[in-house]
Steps between C-alpha positions, in 0.01 A plus 500: 500500500173370361568640154841338489368153579191512284557409135308516182170323454519152350124445504230736375144397578193642337323758724183290476687210659614726782146630558371144510773414751403793722138386495576135578760566772284765671200267497686199640690677777179662627359154565594322822722193473395222735718205395869446435432436131320838471787679674754342268291588194448854624875544562580371152256749348660776705851423376407503131530882478814482719657261248390726216668795672824298505461423127440871438835573663353656817681259728534729804130588499406132465723407795346774715143396428572126524697525826241720671219267395680183610595644839141612564362165381737294722427714807124493443486126428760350737597748771175676586143378531159645572543387860814711549469762773664834561477839332828466305414147389152606388638793304762277338236243411280766347790648302607162363138413408464829310829440314401144405153613394582811299867470397437257207254739335742790561789306347299415189367854455851644552639258244240610245560870562881479487514282187219646289528811289201732483472453124490122541242528778269725297536276196402199711200686643390589147528137386293393802235763407532672840323841505738792453399655833617195693812444286612863529440505875705185552777630275521827693513309830779275369705803403407709805652297784847445343512871422408588858775269625754676278374838619531400865857386436580837344350683800694277739828571319426873504443490876828313554686766303356757740605293803144397591486129589167355613387846599802541731322282754175694489191334355334831423802616301501173307139563398582858411817428303402180323129421503373846409732530193400149405129584516550799271706281267219240490252762388741616230573142391127425468448805280801413283388140450149614411637752250728235348204260464290764323794596276537138388134481407385276781127518540438626147198377304705335229672164547862538597777317317801360678860445398512207745395174340399247766477129442458220746806277487538140607633599843195723556263215426699259717496738798128573469412131469724419798336770711153377407590142594645604837204727574258217410687256724498752787125562472425127470710427807336779700136420428501124441795372709586260215865604473 
């Protein structure tokens, strides 16, 4: 369903712009918002990657992230309060607070991972003069989690073909039939990714060339300047109460 509704990308940002976005969004959302202006600014910053997901053609994913964030934000801001009592209410308040606090950074990181090719990412790291050890580690991590997700889907389909659904109601069987094969697959995936990195010359003493030519476009500069302005306004409002 998701693949049928998601189209081709109509906007390709430079990986350096995406990294800058991850840094700014993660920094802002980890700060507490104490005024309405700060909450509005923080919400706008959060929905920048959601809008970019829509422009990339990943409409279903953008709707999922955006809806979950808005529901948690409305509940945390208008329905619940720190004075609310009850175990269920406290758990709901804590859950909504966690979603509001961490979901923006997760959305931005997910957007970067899903829309950035490994070659583009490594080329951007090289242009930013990031040490190979850090660049290679990040590249392996970016490739590892999507591969694990695909592997888990394959294991799940294999279990369905054998008539095993959610461990047939037994938690121990679910661990045995799904988690143990997944753990062995993770070890194999890590070895394969490491071997692929070495085969491609990552970590060699000589400077690597890249077939990917990266250039900052006008849209990249506009987005980075816009993020800097919003981050500056947020910090000024938080520590000076001018805005």
